C-alpha positions in Angstrom: 123.2 321.2 150.3 121.7 318.8 152.7 118.1 319.7 153.6 116.9 319.9 157.1 113.4 319.8 158.5 111.9 322.4 160.9 113.2 320.4 163.9 116.8 320.5 162.6 116.9 316.9 161.6 118.3 316.0 158.2 115.7 315.5 155.5 117.1 312.8 153.2 114.0 312.8 150.9 114.2 316.5 150.2 118.0 316.3 149.8 117.6 313.4 147.3 114.9 315.3 145.4 117.1 318.4 145.2 120.0 316.3 143.8 117.8 314.6 141.3 116.5 318.0 140.1 120.1 319.3 139.7 121.0 316.3 137.6 117.8 316.7 135.5 118.7 320.4 135.1 122.0 319.5 133.5 124.5 319.3 136.3 127.3 316.8 135.6 127.6 315.7 139.2 126.8 316.3 142.8 129.3 316.9 145.5 127.7 315.9 148.8 128.8 316.4 152.3 131.7 318.8 151.7 133.6 320.9 154.2 132.0 324.3 153.8 128.6 322.8 154.3 127.2 321.0 157.3 128.8 317.6 156.9 131.2 318.0 159.7 128.3 318.6 162.1 126.5 315.4 161.0 126.9 311.9 162.6 128.2 309.0 160.6 124.6 307.6 160.5 123.3 310.9 159.2 126.0 311.1 156.5 125.2 307.6 155.4 121.5 308.3 155.3 122.0 311.3 153.0 124.1 309.3 150.6 121.8 306.4 150.6 118.8 308.6 150.0 120.4 310.4 147.0 121.8 307.1 145.5 118.4 305.4 146.1 116.5 308.2 144.5 117.7 307.3 141.0 120.8 309.6 140.9 123.6 307.6 139.3 126.1 307.0 142.0 128.9 307.6 139.4 127.8 311.2 139.4 128.2 311.6 143.1 131.3 312.8 144.9 130.7 312.6 148.6 133.0 314.0 151.2 134.1 311.0 153.3 137.1 312.5 155.0 136.9 313.2 158.7 139.6 313.5 161.4 139.2 309.9 162.5 140.9 307.3 160.3 138.5 304.5 161.2 135.5 306.7 160.5 137.0 307.9 157.2 137.5 304.3 156.2 133.9 303.5 157.2 132.4 306.4 155.3 134.5 305.6 152.2 133.6 301.9 152.2 130.0 302.9 152.6 130.1 305.3 149.7 131.8 302.6 147.5 129.1 300.1 148.6 126.5 302.6 147.4 128.0 302.6 144.0 130.1 305.7 144.3 133.5 305.6 142.7 134.9 309.0 143.5 135.2 310.4 147.0 136.4 313.7 148.4 139.0 313.4 151.2 139.8 316.2 153.6 143.0 316.1 155.5 142.7 315.4 159.2 142.0 318.9 160.3 141.8 318.9 164.1 145.5 318.9 164.8 147.5 322.0 163.8 150.3 321.7 161.3 150.6 318.0 160.8 153.8 316.9 159.0 153.8 315.8 155.4 154.9 312.3 156.7 151.9 312.3 159.1 149.5 313.4 156.3 150.8 310.8 154.0 150.5 308.1 156.7 146.9 309.2 157.3 145.9 309.0 153.6 147.8 305.8 153.0 146.1 304.1 156.0 142.7 305.0 154.6 143.5 304.0 151.0 145.2 300.8 152.0 142.3 299.8 154.3 139.6 300.6 151.7 141.5 299.1 148.7 138.4 299.1 146.5 138.8 298.4 142.8 138.2 301.5 140.7 138.0 303.8 143.7 139.1 307.3 142.8 140.1 309.9 145.5 139.9 313.6 145.1 142.0 315.4 147.7 140.3 318.4 149.2 142.6 321.4 149.4 140.8 324.1 151.4 143.4 325.3 154.0 141.4 328.4 155.0 138.7 326.0 156.4 140.8 322.9 157.3 143.9 324.7 158.5 145.9 322.0 156.7 147.2 322.5 153.2 147.6 319.7 150.6 151.1 320.4 149.5 152.6 319.6 146.2 155.1 317.3 148.0 152.2 315.4 149.6 150.4 315.1 146.2 153.6 313.7 144.6 154.0 311.2 147.4 150.4 310.0 147.2 150.5 309.7 143.4 153.6 307.6 143.7 152.3 305.4 146.6 148.8 305.0 145.3 148.9 305.3 141.5 145.5 305.4 139.9 143.7 306.0 143.2 144.5 309.7 143.9 143.2 311.2 140.6 142.3 314.8 141.3 142.5 317.8 143.7 139.7 320.2 144.5 141.6 323.4 145.0 139.3 325.7 147.0 142.2 327.7 148.4 141.0 330.8 146.6 144.4 331.7 145.1 144.1 331.9 141.3 147.9 331.6 141.0 147.9 328.2 142.8 145.7 326.4 140.2 148.1 326.9 137.2 151.0 325.7 139.5 149.0 322.6 140.4 148.1 321.9 136.8 151.7 322.4 135.6 153.1 320.3 138.5 150.7 317.4 138.1 149.5 317.0 134.5 148.3 313.5 135.3 145.6 314.8 137.6 142.1 314.8 136.1 140.5 318.2 135.5 137.1 318.3 137.2 134.7 320.8 135.8 
């Protein structure tokens, strides 16, 4: 829900005001910079400016879940560290989506490299399963491996697959994952 001005530039102040209004209206949290929005079209500088504006506008960073996953591992690390530095404790990570059909080993290596590099105390990661947009599913095997390799860090999955049968399978297979309302 990033706001833009008439010239097409991001409008951090309007974005922050909208986020603040949503929280004041009773929303529990704000997911910024997700995949089905405009985030993948924004530069790192623009993405950081949006987060800084919202966090700086009085919205509790603990109520923000920004998307920090991009195809580039160094940029994902940079965005995740930046979010953590803004007080955010939960981030949403897409799989690397440019390359078709990455192996589970490759996906695990991607996530592990990011999580090991950031290594921030109390950081929680929500995996973003939206294969119809990313082209890359977050498999149950990958979830199990990440839970084992990074206990307490990978805490939830946003299941935007659109398959109502998948969610009960996910809940049954991974009861330790947090339920995000």
